C-alpha positions in Angstrom: 36.9 272.1 56.8 38.8 269.3 58.5 42.3 270.5 59.7 45.6 267.7 59.1 49.0 268.4 60.5 51.1 267.5 57.0 51.3 269.0 53.6 53.5 268.3 50.7 56.9 269.8 50.9 57.0 273.4 49.2 60.5 273.0 48.7 60.7 270.1 46.9 58.1 271.5 44.4 60.3 275.1 44.0 63.6 272.6 44.0 62.4 270.0 41.4 63.0 271.1 38.2 63.9 268.3 35.8 64.4 267.4 32.0 61.7 264.9 32.4 59.1 267.4 33.7 59.7 269.9 31.2 59.3 267.1 28.6 56.4 265.5 30.0 54.7 269.2 30.2 55.7 270.1 26.3 54.1 266.4 25.7 50.8 267.2 26.5 51.4 270.7 24.4 52.0 268.6 20.7 50.2 268.8 17.8 47.8 265.7 16.9 48.7 266.1 13.2 52.1 265.5 12.8 54.6 262.5 14.4 56.6 263.7 17.3 60.2 264.1 16.7 62.2 264.4 19.8 65.3 266.8 19.9 64.7 267.3 23.6 66.0 264.3 25.9 69.3 262.4 25.1 68.4 259.0 24.9 70.4 257.3 22.2 68.1 254.3 22.2 66.4 256.8 20.1 68.2 256.6 17.3 67.8 253.2 15.5 71.2 252.9 14.3 72.5 252.2 17.7 72.6 248.9 19.5 73.6 247.8 22.1 76.6 245.4 22.1 75.7 241.9 22.3 78.4 241.6 24.5 76.4 243.4 27.0 73.2 241.0 27.0 75.4 237.9 27.5 76.8 239.1 30.2 73.5 240.1 32.0 72.1 236.5 30.9 74.7 234.4 31.8 75.0 236.1 35.4 71.0 236.1 35.7 71.0 232.3 34.4 73.9 231.1 36.9 72.0 231.7 40.0 75.1 232.7 41.8 73.7 236.4 42.1 69.6 236.6 43.3 70.8 238.3 46.9 71.5 241.1 48.3 75.1 242.4 46.9 77.7 243.9 49.4 77.0 247.7 50.6 79.6 249.4 48.6 78.8 246.6 45.1 80.6 243.1 44.0 84.2 243.4 44.4 84.5 242.2 41.3 82.9 245.0 39.7 84.4 247.0 41.9 87.6 245.9 40.7 86.7 245.9 37.2 85.7 249.7 37.2 89.1 250.4 38.8 90.7 249.0 36.1 89.0 250.4 32.9 89.5 253.8 34.4 92.6 253.6 35.5 93.6 253.0 32.2 93.6 256.5 31.4 95.1 257.5 34.6 98.5 258.2 36.0 97.8 257.5 39.4 95.9 253.6 39.5 92.7 253.5 41.3 91.9 250.3 43.4 88.5 248.1 44.1 88.1 250.4 47.3 88.1 253.4 45.6 84.8 252.6 43.4 81.4 252.4 44.8 78.4 251.1 42.3 75.4 253.0 41.9 71.9 252.9 40.2 72.9 255.0 37.7 75.3 258.5 37.5 71.8 259.9 39.2 72.0 258.1 42.6 75.8 259.3 42.4 74.6 262.6 42.7 72.2 261.8 45.3 75.1 260.0 47.4 77.7 262.7 46.7 76.0 265.4 47.1 74.1 264.9 51.4 77.8 262.9 52.1 80.1 265.7 51.7 78.4 269.3 52.6 78.2 268.4 56.4 78.9 272.2 57.1 75.9 274.6 58.0 75.9 277.1 55.4 78.1 275.2 53.1 77.9 276.0 48.8 78.9 274.1 46.0 79.9 276.0 42.6 77.6 274.4 39.4 78.3 275.5 35.8 76.1 277.7 34.0 74.6 275.6 32.0 75.0 272.9 33.7 72.9 269.6 34.4 69.8 270.4 36.6 70.0 267.4 39.1 72.8 268.7 40.7 70.7 272.1 41.7 67.6 269.9 42.2 69.6 267.7 45.1 71.6 270.4 46.1 68.4 272.3 47.4 67.1 269.5 48.8 70.1 268.9 51.2 70.0 272.9 51.9 73.3 273.6 50.2 73.5 276.8 48.6 74.3 276.9 45.0 76.5 279.1 43.4 77.0 279.5 39.2 80.0 280.1 37.4 79.7 281.0 33.9 81.1 278.8 30.7 81.7 280.8 27.9 79.7 280.4 24.6 82.5 282.1 22.7 85.4 280.5 24.2 83.8 276.9 23.1 82.2 276.8 26.4 85.4 277.0 28.7 85.2 277.7 32.3 85.1 281.3 33.0 88.1 281.1 35.8 87.5 284.8 37.0 83.7 284.1 38.0 84.9 280.8 39.5 87.6 282.1 41.7 85.1 285.2 42.7 82.5 282.7 43.8 84.2 280.8 46.5 84.3 281.3 49.7 85.5 279.6 53.2 82.0 278.0 53.2 82.7 276.6 49.6 83.0 272.9 49.2 83.7 271.7 45.7 82.6 272.3 42.3 81.0 270.4 39.7 82.6 270.1 35.9 81.0 268.5 33.4 82.9 266.8 30.5 82.0 266.1 27.8 79.6 268.5 28.4 75.7 267.7 28.5 74.6 270.5 27.8 77.0 272.3 25.4 78.6 269.4 23.5 82.1 270.7 24.0 85.1 269.0 25.3 87.6 270.4 27.8 91.3 270.5 26.8 94.2 269.0 29.0 95.7 272.4 29.2 92.4 273.9 30.4 91.2 271.2 33.0 94.7 271.3 34.5 94.2 275.6 35.1 90.5 274.4 36.8 92.3 271.9 38.8 95.0 274.7 39.5 92.0 277.2 40.9 90.2 274.5 42.6 93.6 274.0 44.7 94.1 277.3 45.2 90.6 277.4 46.6 90.7 274.6 48.7 88.0 273.0 46.9 87.8 269.8 45.2 86.0 268.7 41.7 83.1 266.8 41.3 83.8 265.2 37.8 80.6 264.4 35.7 81.9 261.8 33.2 78.7 260.3 32.1 79.5 261.0 28.7 83.9 259.8 28.5 85.0 258.8 25.2 82.0 260.2 23.7 84.6 263.0 21.9 84.4 263.1 18.0 86.1 266.7 17.4 89.5 267.9 17.8 90.1 267.5 21.8 90.4 263.8 23.1 88.6 263.3 26.0 90.7 263.7 29.3 89.4 262.3 32.7 89.5 265.3 35.3 91.2 262.3 37.3 94.3 262.8 35.4 94.9 265.9 37.5 94.2 264.6 40.9 97.8 265.2 42.5 96.9 268.7 42.2 93.5 268.5 43.5 91.1 265.5 44.7 88.7 264.2 42.3 85.3 262.5 43.2 84.7 261.2 39.5 80.9 259.9 38.4 80.4 257.3 35.6 77.9 255.3 34.0 77.2 252.7 31.0 74.3 254.6 29.9 75.9 256.7 27.1 78.8 254.8 25.6 77.3 251.4 25.6 73.9 252.7 24.7 72.1 251.1 27.7 70.5 253.9 29.8 67.6 251.7 30.8 70.2 249.8 32.6 70.8 252.0 35.0 74.3 251.4 36.1 76.8 253.9 37.5 79.6 254.7 40.0 81.4 256.8 42.2 85.4 257.1 41.9 87.4 258.8 44.2 90.6 259.7 42.7 93.1 260.9 45.4 96.5 259.8 45.7 97.4 262.1 48.3 94.6 260.6 50.5 93.0 263.8 51.5 89.2 262.0 51.2 90.3 259.9 54.3 91.9 262.6 56.1 88.8 264.9 55.9 86.3 262.0 56.5 84.6 262.6 53.1 85.5 259.2 52.1 83.7 257.6 55.5 80.5 259.8 54.6 80.1 258.1 51.1 80.5 255.1 53.0 77.5 255.8 55.4 75.3 257.4 52.5 75.7 254.1 50.4 74.4 252.5 53.6 71.0 253.9 53.4 70.6 253.8 49.9 69.7 250.8 47.0 72.0 249.1 45.3 72.0 248.0 41.3 70.9 244.6 40.9 73.1 242.1 41.7 73.1 240.3 38.4 73.7 243.5 36.7 77.2 244.2 39.2 78.1 240.6 38.4 77.8 241.2 34.4 80.3 244.5 34.6 83.7 242.9 34.2 82.7 240.9 30.8 81.2 244.4 29.4 83.8 246.8 30.6 86.8 244.1 29.5 85.1 242.6 26.3 83.2 245.5 24.4 85.6 246.1 21.6 87.0 248.9 19.6 85.0 248.4 16.7 81.5 249.0 18.5 82.8 252.3 19.8 84.1 254.0 17.0 81.4 252.9 15.1 79.3 255.1 17.6 81.4 257.8 17.5 81.1 257.8 13.8 77.1 257.8 13.9 77.2 260.5 16.6 80.0 262.7 14.5 77.8 262.5 11.5 74.9 263.9 13.7 76.2 266.5 15.2 77.7 267.9 12.2 74.4 268.0 10.1 72.7 269.6 13.1 75.4 272.3 13.1 75.0 272.8 9.4 71.8 272.9 9.3 71.6 275.9 12.3 73.1 277.9 9.9 70.2 278.5 7.8 67.9 278.8 10.4 66.8 282.5 11.4 67.0 283.7 14.8 69.1 281.1 16.3 72.4 281.1 16.9 74.9 278.4 17.8 78.0 279.6 18.8 80.2 276.1 19.0 80.3 273.4 16.7 79.8 270.2 19.2 82.7 267.9 19.4 81.4 265.9 22.2 78.6 264.3 24.3 75.2 264.1 22.3 73.8 267.6 23.2 74.0 271.1 21.8 73.0 274.8 23.1 71.6 277.3 20.7 70.8 281.2 21.7 67.3 282.3 20.0 67.6 286.2 18.9 64.1 287.1 20.3 64.8 290.4 18.9 63.9 289.0 15.3 60.8 286.8 16.3 57.1 288.0 16.9 54.9 287.0 19.6 57.3 284.7 21.3 58.4 286.1 25.2 61.1 283.3 25.9 62.3 280.3 25.7 59.8 278.3 27.5 57.2 280.0 25.5 59.2 279.0 22.2 59.3 275.5 23.4 55.4 275.3 24.3 54.7 276.8 20.6 57.1 274.9 19.2 55.2 271.4 20.3 51.7 272.9 19.9 52.4 273.7 15.8 55.4 271.4 14.9 54.9 268.3 17.3 58.7 269.3 17.6 60.1 268.7 21.3 63.1 270.8 22.2 64.0 271.6 25.9 63.8 275.4 26.8 67.7 276.3 28.1 66.3 277.8 31.1 65.9 274.2 32.4 69.8 274.0 32.3 70.4 277.8 33.2 70.3 279.8 30.2 67.4 281.7 29.8 66.0 282.1 26.0 68.8 279.3 24.9 67.7 275.7 23.9 69.0 272.2 24.3 69.0 270.3 21.2 69.8 266.6 21.2 71.4 265.0 18.4 71.2 261.7 19.7 69.0 260.7 16.7 69.4 259.2 12.9 70.2 261.8 10.5 66.4 261.8 9.2 64.9 262.8 12.4 67.3 265.6 12.7 66.6 266.6 9.0 63.0 266.7 9.7 62.7 268.5 13.2 65.4 271.2 11.9 63.3 271.3 8.6 60.1 271.8 11.2 62.1 274.1 13.6 63.3 276.5 10.5 59.6 276.8 9.5 58.8 277.8 12.9 61.0 280.4 13.1 60.5 281.8 9.6 56.5 281.8 10.8 57.2 284.1 13.7 59.9 286.0 12.0 59.7 290.0 12.2 58.7 290.9 8.5 62.3 292.3 8.1 63.1 289.2 8.6 60.9 287.6 6.4 61.8 289.7 3.5 65.5 289.3 4.0 65.1 285.0 4.0 
């Protein structure tokens, strides 16, 4: 047998748990008898009621046809793009951002890839992640050699942060915590009062906050969206954002990193310098895309946003009401933001299902319905369900889900149903 000195990275295999990976596995399990319904991924372009604003297409077309943006962009982004993002974010902040506070990225995923290795140089460092949360943070942390510690979000308290568990996890090697609001995967929007309490706790622990605001302003319930940067005078904040969801253009892959830090703590501690060093060895969004950003941010009108919020609200309400009719599943919190919600499986009422992964694989096979198992986002025996679809697709998907649950219900549940 030939002997080679190289082999695949086993650490990558163990850490690379992703929504895309699970989606591909489920696609291999689907029944061929029914059209597939996707309640698995959160892609608003799956809903034909959503469409990108013509302003965005016009901005990109104009930039591309100008011939002025065919070369490499500056390392941190075109100055006009950085300035436009700073002005856009500053509308909601007490401390205004400058262009120098903003770095453009290839979507928010690249922003995560830049931030984690940039700021965690201390041997044995750890980061606090929400459970449930977005799996990309855990995957990237593992590849950086960062220890991950999970603080809980409380389903029966509107998915608020369990402050006690947060404090108990931190030690002198804890660098930062991640907060996602509006929340993927929980569908909640944190209140001003709760975010302030989180900020005060982070300051007490001596850590900063990475605020994932990919779903910024997609809030349609009683709680308005509040950016974490509002509390940057209490604790320094790194905000991650993108144009994917609010503008219905996830395939355009454009995002940003913004440092909300009026006291200059990131400069003093070298965090800002490390971000810039890492930006120097990463790829950039296309130059013409960067050139289009000022027009996209400045000229998209409120009517476009409000129409999309109405569509999302209607879908979320329909989903929540239908879950009340499905045995063995519990949705503890009516979604009031983002485009997904967490639902608990009561396995004691189901036969022939081992766990949430088994549930989703058999659901795909029997009903051609794709739903993400909760273990992927940190909660075993839960489901993450997307409502970024049109009403008819949601109704069809939940009808199939109800039929599946009834089919696998224990005899006592079938009788009561």
